[in-house]
C-alpha distance (Angstrom), angle and dihedral (degrees) to the residues before:
residue distance angle dihedral
M1 . . .
T2 3.80 . .
V3 3.69 125.2 .
G4 3.77 112.2 -130.8
T5 3.73 121.7 -130.7
P6 3.78 108.8 -101.8
T7 3.77 113.3 -111.6
L8 3.75 122.0 -132.4
K9 3.78 113.1 -121.2
V10 3.75 119.6 -146.7
N11 3.75 110.7 -122.8
A12 3.81 106.8 -96.3
P13 3.81 95.3 -128.4
L14 3.81 90.4 56.5
K15 3.80 90.0 55.8
N16 3.79 92.7 47.7
P17 3.82 111.7 95.8
K18 3.81 90.7 -149.3
F19 3.80 92.0 58.7
L20 3.79 90.9 44.0
G21 3.80 90.5 51.1
V22 3.80 92.3 50.9
T23 3.81 90.0 46.6
I24 3.81 90.6 56.2
F25 3.81 91.7 50.5
V26 3.82 90.8 46.9
L27 3.80 90.9 51.8
I28 3.80 91.9 48.7
G29 3.80 89.7 48.7
L30 3.81 92.6 49.5
I31 3.79 91.9 49.0
I32 3.81 90.9 52.0
G33 3.80 93.0 45.2
I34 3.81 97.4 44.7
I35 3.81 104.2 32.9
R36 3.83 95.6 32.5
P37 3.80 92.9 -153.5
F38 3.83 100.9 177.9
T39 3.78 115.5 97.8
G40 3.78 112.5 -137.4
L41 3.82 95.6 19.2
V42 3.81 113.1 114.5
P43 3.84 118.6 -125.4
Q44 3.80 91.8 -106.7
G45 3.79 89.3 53.7
H46 3.82 90.1 53.0
Y47 3.80 91.6 50.6
I48 3.80 93.5 48.1
L49 3.80 92.4 46.1
A50 3.81 89.8 50.0
T51 3.81 91.1 50.1
V52 3.81 92.9 49.8
I53 3.83 92.2 48.0
I54 3.80 91.4 53.8
A55 3.81 90.3 47.0
L56 3.80 89.3 48.6
G57 3.80 89.1 55.8
L58 3.81 89.7 53.0
W59 3.82 90.9 49.1
I60 3.79 94.8 47.7
F61 3.81 99.7 45.1
R62 3.83 102.4 22.3
P63 3.84 95.2 -164.2
G64 3.77 112.8 -148.7
N65 3.82 88.4 7.8
L66 3.78 91.8 -71.5
P67 3.81 110.9 -172.1
Y68 3.81 119.2 -112.0
L69 3.79 86.0 -112.4
A70 3.82 89.3 74.4
G71 3.80 91.1 67.4
G72 3.79 91.3 37.4
T73 3.79 95.0 55.7
L74 3.81 89.3 46.7
I75 3.81 90.2 56.7
I76 3.82 94.1 45.5
G77 3.81 94.3 42.5
G78 3.79 93.3 41.8
G79 3.80 91.6 47.6
L80 3.81 90.9 52.7
A81 3.81 92.0 44.7
F82 3.80 91.0 52.4
G83 3.77 93.9 51.7
L84 3.79 106.9 -92.3
P85 3.82 117.1 141.0
F86 3.78 118.6 -107.6
N87 3.80 93.2 -117.7
V88 3.81 89.1 56.7
V89 3.81 99.2 50.6
T90 3.82 90.9 45.1
A91 3.82 96.9 38.5
G92 3.80 92.2 117.8
Y93 3.79 91.7 62.8
F94 3.80 89.7 60.1
S95 3.81 92.4 49.1
S96 3.80 118.3 110.0
A97 3.82 86.0 -129.5
V98 3.82 91.9 71.3
W99 3.80 90.8 46.4
V100 3.78 89.1 54.6
L101 3.80 90.9 44.9
I102 3.82 97.4 53.9
P103 3.84 97.2 53.2
A104 3.82 89.1 40.5
L105 3.79 91.0 58.5
Y106 3.81 89.9 50.9
F107 3.82 89.3 50.1
G108 3.79 86.7 59.3
F109 3.80 91.8 46.1
A110 3.82 90.7 53.0
L111 3.80 91.0 47.3
Q112 3.79 90.6 54.5
K113 3.81 98.1 37.8
T114 3.81 95.8 52.3
G115 3.82 93.9 43.1
L116 3.81 91.6 -122.4
G117 3.81 91.9 127.1
K118 3.79 92.7 54.4
R119 3.81 90.9 45.7
V120 3.82 90.9 53.7
A121 3.81 91.3 48.7
Y122 3.82 96.4 49.5
F123 3.81 91.5 42.9
V124 3.81 88.9 59.8
L125 3.81 95.0 42.0
K126 3.82 93.8 52.2
S127 3.80 90.6 52.5
F128 3.83 94.4 70.6
E129 3.78 135.8 59.2
P130 3.82 103.1 -110.1
S131 3.81 116.8 -103.9
Y132 3.78 134.0 126.0
P133 3.86 93.6 -97.6
S134 3.83 93.4 45.6
L135 3.80 90.3 46.6
I136 3.81 89.8 54.0
V137 3.82 90.0 50.6
S138 3.82 89.2 48.3
W139 3.80 92.5 51.3
F140 3.81 89.7 50.3
I141 3.82 92.9 52.0
I142 3.81 90.8 45.0
G143 3.81 90.6 49.7
V144 3.80 92.4 51.8
L145 3.82 93.6 45.9
L146 3.79 94.3 47.5
S147 3.81 90.1 46.0
A148 3.80 88.2 55.1
L149 3.81 89.9 53.3
T150 3.81 99.8 43.4
P151 3.80 136.8 7.0
S152 3.80 90.2 -150.4
I153 3.80 107.4 113.0
T154 3.79 90.5 -173.1
V155 3.81 90.6 59.8
R156 3.80 92.5 46.6
I157 3.80 90.3 51.5
A158 3.80 90.1 47.5
I159 3.82 88.5 55.1
V160 3.81 101.7 43.6
M161 3.80 102.9 35.4
P162 3.85 96.6 63.7
I163 3.81 87.6 49.3
A164 3.81 89.1 51.2
V165 3.81 89.3 52.3
S166 3.81 91.4 50.6
I167 3.83 90.3 51.3
I168 3.82 91.5 49.5
E169 3.80 90.0 50.6
A170 3.82 94.3 44.4
C171 3.81 90.0 52.2
K172 3.83 89.8 47.8
L173 3.80 90.9 -128.9
N174 3.78 118.1 169.0
A175 3.78 115.1 -106.8
R176 3.83 111.3 -92.8
S177 3.79 92.3 6.4
R178 3.80 120.6 143.7
G179 3.80 91.6 -99.6
A180 3.80 93.2 48.3
A181 3.80 90.8 47.2
L182 3.82 92.1 48.8
I183 3.81 93.4 50.6
S184 3.80 95.4 45.2
L185 3.81 98.4 40.4
V186 3.79 93.7 50.1
A187 3.81 90.9 46.1
W188 3.81 90.1 50.7
A189 3.81 93.9 45.6
M190 3.80 93.4 49.3
A191 3.80 88.7 54.1
V192 3.82 89.4 53.4
L193 3.82 111.5 31.7
P194 3.84 116.9 42.2
G195 3.81 97.4 54.3
T196 3.79 91.2 62.0
G197 3.79 86.5 79.0
W198 3.82 94.0 80.1
L199 3.79 134.1 40.4
T200 3.82 97.7 -107.8
G201 3.80 97.6 31.6
S202 3.79 92.9 92.6
L203 3.76 136.7 4.8
W204 3.80 89.5 -101.1
G205 3.80 88.9 81.3
P206 3.81 99.1 60.0
I207 3.81 92.2 33.2
M208 3.82 94.9 55.0
L209 3.79 89.0 44.1
G210 3.80 87.0 57.0
F211 3.81 92.2 54.3
F212 3.82 95.2 48.6
P213 3.82 115.6 104.6
A214 3.81 112.2 -105.0
E215 3.81 94.0 -103.2
M216 3.81 91.0 52.4
K217 3.82 97.7 50.2
P218 3.84 95.9 82.4
L219 3.82 88.8 59.6
A220 3.82 92.8 61.3
T221 3.80 98.4 78.2
F222 3.79 122.6 153.2
E223 3.80 89.1 -108.1
A224 3.81 94.7 50.2
W225 3.80 92.3 46.8
F226 3.81 92.6 50.9
Q227 3.80 92.8 44.6
I228 3.81 92.5 52.7
M229 3.82 102.6 32.0
A230 3.81 106.8 34.5
L231 3.80 97.9 74.1
P232 3.84 99.1 45.5
W233 3.79 93.3 46.0
L234 3.78 92.0 47.5
I235 3.81 88.4 52.0
I236 3.82 92.1 46.1
T237 3.80 90.9 50.8
V238 3.81 95.3 47.2
I239 3.82 95.6 45.5
F240 3.79 91.2 44.9
V241 3.81 95.5 53.5
I242 3.82 91.8 44.7
L243 3.81 92.0 52.1
V244 3.80 93.9 44.4
Y245 3.79 90.3 48.4
L246 3.82 91.4 51.3
I247 3.81 91.8 46.2
L248 3.81 99.0 45.0
K249 3.82 104.7 25.0
P250 3.84 108.2 136.2
K251 3.80 120.6 -136.5
E252 3.80 92.4 -128.2
P253 3.84 120.7 73.5
L254 3.79 121.1 -111.8
G255 3.79 105.7 -82.8
I256 3.79 103.0 -144.6
Q257 3.79 133.7 103.2
R258 3.80 125.0 -129.4
N259 3.80 89.6 -124.4
T260 3.79 88.7 67.2
F261 3.79 91.9 68.3
R262 3.80 92.0 40.6
E263 3.79 90.5 54.0
Q264 3.80 92.4 47.8
Y265 3.80 90.3 49.9
A266 3.80 91.4 48.1
A267 3.80 89.5 50.2
L268 3.81 88.8 64.0
G269 3.79 88.3 69.1
K270 3.78 127.7 -152.3
I271 3.79 116.8 -18.2
S272 3.79 109.4 -92.5
H273 3.79 128.4 -127.9
H274 3.81 91.0 -111.4
E275 3.80 92.5 48.7
L276 3.80 90.4 53.2
L277 3.80 93.1 47.4
T278 3.80 91.4 47.3
A279 3.80 90.9 51.1
I280 3.82 91.5 50.2
I281 3.82 93.5 47.8
L282 3.81 95.1 46.0
F283 3.81 95.1 45.2
A284 3.81 90.6 45.8
S285 3.81 88.7 52.1
L286 3.81 90.5 49.8
I287 3.81 91.4 51.3
A288 3.81 90.3 48.8
F289 3.82 90.4 49.4
T290 3.81 91.5 53.3
T291 3.82 95.8 45.9
E292 3.81 99.2 48.9
R293 3.81 91.3 122.5
Y294 3.82 89.2 65.5
H295 3.80 103.8 40.9
H296 3.86 97.8 26.8
I297 3.80 93.5 -143.9
P298 3.85 107.3 145.7
T299 3.79 120.1 -116.6
A300 3.82 91.8 -114.7
A301 3.81 91.2 54.1
V302 3.81 91.9 50.6
A303 3.81 91.2 49.1
L304 3.80 92.2 49.4
L305 3.80 92.5 47.9
G306 3.81 89.9 51.3
F307 3.81 88.4 51.2
F308 3.81 89.4 49.1
F309 3.81 92.2 55.9
L310 3.82 91.9 47.2
I311 3.82 87.2 57.3
I312 3.81 95.8 42.1
F313 3.81 91.9 52.8
R314 3.83 90.8 47.6
I315 3.78 93.4 -118.0
I316 3.79 85.1 126.6
T317 3.80 113.3 36.2
G318 3.79 131.2 -157.9
P319 3.82 97.9 -96.2
E320 3.82 90.0 47.9
I321 3.81 91.5 61.4
S322 3.80 88.1 77.3
S323 3.80 98.8 32.7
G324 3.81 102.0 34.2
V325 3.80 97.7 79.7
N326 3.78 136.8 28.9
W327 3.80 103.2 -102.8
D328 3.79 90.3 -173.2
V329 3.82 87.7 66.0
V330 3.82 91.4 46.6
N331 3.80 90.7 53.1
F332 3.80 90.7 46.3
F333 3.80 90.8 56.2
G334 3.81 91.6 44.1
V335 3.80 91.9 54.5
T336 3.80 96.4 42.3
I337 3.81 91.9 50.0
S338 3.82 86.9 51.9
L339 3.81 90.0 58.6
S340 3.81 93.7 82.0
T341 3.82 91.0 57.1
I342 3.82 92.0 41.3
F343 3.81 93.2 52.0
D344 3.80 90.3 46.4
K345 3.82 95.5 50.3
A346 3.83 93.2 43.7
Q347 3.83 88.9 50.4
V348 3.80 92.4 -120.5
A349 3.80 90.8 122.8
S350 3.82 93.5 48.9
W351 3.81 89.3 48.8
I352 3.79 97.3 49.4
G353 3.81 96.4 33.9
P354 3.82 96.9 74.3
K355 3.81 89.6 47.6
L356 3.80 93.4 54.0
E357 3.79 100.7 30.4
P358 3.83 100.1 75.4
S359 3.80 95.1 52.7
I360 3.82 94.1 40.3
L361 3.80 94.7 46.8
S362 3.80 92.0 44.8
L363 3.80 88.1 58.7
A364 3.80 90.5 47.7
T365 3.81 90.4 69.6
N366 3.83 83.7 78.1
P367 3.83 104.1 41.4
L368 3.81 94.5 -170.0
I369 3.81 92.9 54.3
F370 3.79 88.8 43.0
L371 3.83 94.0 54.6
I372 3.81 93.8 46.6
T373 3.82 92.0 46.1
L374 3.81 92.1 46.4
T375 3.80 90.6 51.5
T376 3.80 92.6 48.1
V377 3.81 93.7 47.4
F378 3.81 92.3 49.5
W379 3.81 89.1 48.2
L380 3.81 88.6 57.1
I381 3.79 91.6 45.1
R382 3.82 89.8 53.9
F383 3.81 89.1 67.8
I384 3.83 88.6 69.1
D385 3.84 106.8 15.4
V386 3.79 90.4 59.1
P387 3.84 103.3 169.0
W388 3.82 91.2 81.7
G389 3.82 93.6 -69.0
Y390 3.80 92.6 -81.1
T391 3.82 94.7 147.3
T392 3.79 91.3 56.0
I393 3.81 91.6 45.7
A394 3.80 90.0 53.1
L395 3.81 92.3 49.8
T396 3.80 93.7 50.9
A397 3.83 101.3 34.5
A398 3.83 93.0 101.0
L399 3.81 89.7 63.8
L400 3.81 88.8 70.4
I401 3.82 87.2 78.6
P402 3.85 98.5 61.4
L403 3.80 90.5 37.2
Y404 3.80 88.4 59.3
N405 3.81 100.0 35.7
Q406 3.81 97.9 43.0
F407 3.81 102.9 29.5
G408 3.79 104.1 22.7
M409 3.82 93.1 -123.1
H410 3.79 108.8 155.0
P411 3.85 111.8 -129.2
V412 3.81 91.0 -127.7
L413 3.82 88.7 55.0
V414 3.81 90.4 53.3
S415 3.80 87.0 51.2
V416 3.82 90.4 64.0
G417 3.80 92.5 77.1
I418 3.80 94.0 40.7
I419 3.81 93.5 51.3
A420 3.81 91.7 43.5
A421 3.80 86.6 59.6
G422 3.80 91.7 43.3
N423 3.80 90.6 56.8
C424 3.81 95.4 44.9
F425 3.81 122.1 119.0
F426 3.79 108.7 -177.6
L427 3.80 86.9 143.8
N428 3.80 128.0 21.5
Y429 3.80 96.6 -116.8
Q430 3.82 92.4 57.4
Q431 3.78 93.4 66.3
P432 3.82 119.7 55.0
F433 3.82 90.1 -170.1
M434 3.80 88.6 58.3
M435 3.80 88.1 58.0
V436 3.81 90.3 50.7
G437 3.81 89.9 52.8
E438 3.80 92.5 47.7
S439 3.78 92.2 52.0
I440 3.81 90.6 54.8
L441 3.81 94.1 44.7
Q442 3.83 91.8 52.2
G443 3.79 92.7 -155.0
K444 3.83 96.3 -48.6
G445 3.82 98.5 106.9
W446 3.80 127.0 43.6
D447 3.79 136.0 -7.4
N448 3.83 129.3 -145.4
S449 3.80 94.2 -88.7
H450 3.82 90.5 55.1
V451 3.82 90.7 50.2
I452 3.80 91.9 51.3
L453 3.82 92.0 49.9
A454 3.80 91.8 46.9
G455 3.81 90.6 46.0
L456 3.81 90.9 53.9
A457 3.81 89.7 47.8
Y458 3.79 88.2 52.8
G459 3.81 90.6 51.2
V460 3.80 91.6 51.8
A461 3.82 89.8 47.6
V462 3.82 91.7 52.6
I463 3.81 95.1 50.9
A464 3.81 91.3 44.5
S465 3.79 90.4 49.8
I466 3.81 93.1 52.5
L467 3.81 90.8 50.3
I468 3.81 92.9 47.7
S469 3.82 95.2 43.0
Y470 3.81 96.3 46.8
P471 3.86 96.6 85.8
Y472 3.81 88.9 47.0
W473 3.82 92.1 52.4
K474 3.79 90.0 50.6
M475 3.78 90.6 49.0
I476 3.83 94.0 53.8
G477 3.81 91.2 46.3
V478 3.81 103.2 -115.8
I479 3.80 89.1 122.3
R480 3.78 118.1 53.1
């Protein structure tokens, strides 16, 4: 019996692409922090930039499922260690955007906990004779209604995706077939896209408000956001679903009876006291959001008051304050919104601004070309700045001031291209919400080829929407 020569095993972390990715970002960060290669950037700026790059690597790759808070605490701790004031590194937590975000997440929790979201979805589905076109219309209506009730895309996905799975199973569609992909992709997209058209319809509203320079924030009212965003996002949504339907439409009709949805709705039983109260509170909040110009109560105050009533009426209980929302996500947004202030104080923004400003402002002389170019560039950035491109937004946020003052381009209008890139999903890894949907579908919906086709359809829809909306934007005066 011979004894074999022991084989050397490569350390598992070195074989893991996530650890390798983080290692590359750490090395880049160390080079920037130690060598300080950028002429004109002060030492503190180098150190802060190095810290953010390392944190970005942790956010993108998340080795060992590290929470977002790992990168966030690195930025806050590193910023303090390298001489930034506490109120600078935590500026995002004092932003009204975070205080809209927190109640908004609890709105979604209440919608899911009480079953109101599911009731709304099945009420719409039972109102149509089942077919692929009517199902698409139903998903659109459901997406708009749920967006009116909560800006939390995660909650909307958690409501619609299990229903999509039940429809796929009831129709006896093969997993990852064209029909299954059509049903699930449209359901997912309607949970993500339509709500972008108004300030509180998705988290993009409060988040972009957080990134705006202080002098630009008063321009981002609910009314202005709706006036600028509603039309393009309606167009994007309509063109997207038409293209996806044409690409993925199965030859066989949808094999489900209308009674199926009626029975599922009936199984929910009579509307509960908490469902009714939740509906009243959320709709009252929506009305208050849309009428801010008359009562002058800020969006954050309305959101917090809605949250207050959810607690008072015991829809949200004490233990659910800690478990009802993902505080890791809240901290992630708080830190990323702080980046604009951090880059400004560390003089990173003033260093990079003059390098970017000439080319950006030269494009702004033709607003249509500018918007299309901005969208395309942010699409490309999303391949590497995966967490929605927030780092890039923070670095370039100061340019909203000359774009408005010199070219009359409203900051919310500029946000169209940025958000279009933030919602893109050309590849699965670019879109965290796509991963949430996949985990719920458990392999029964789409495959990678379907995602790529749908992502390309989305890209076409975005460019078409900008072209169609451009005369409208000129007419309402947000482009000079």
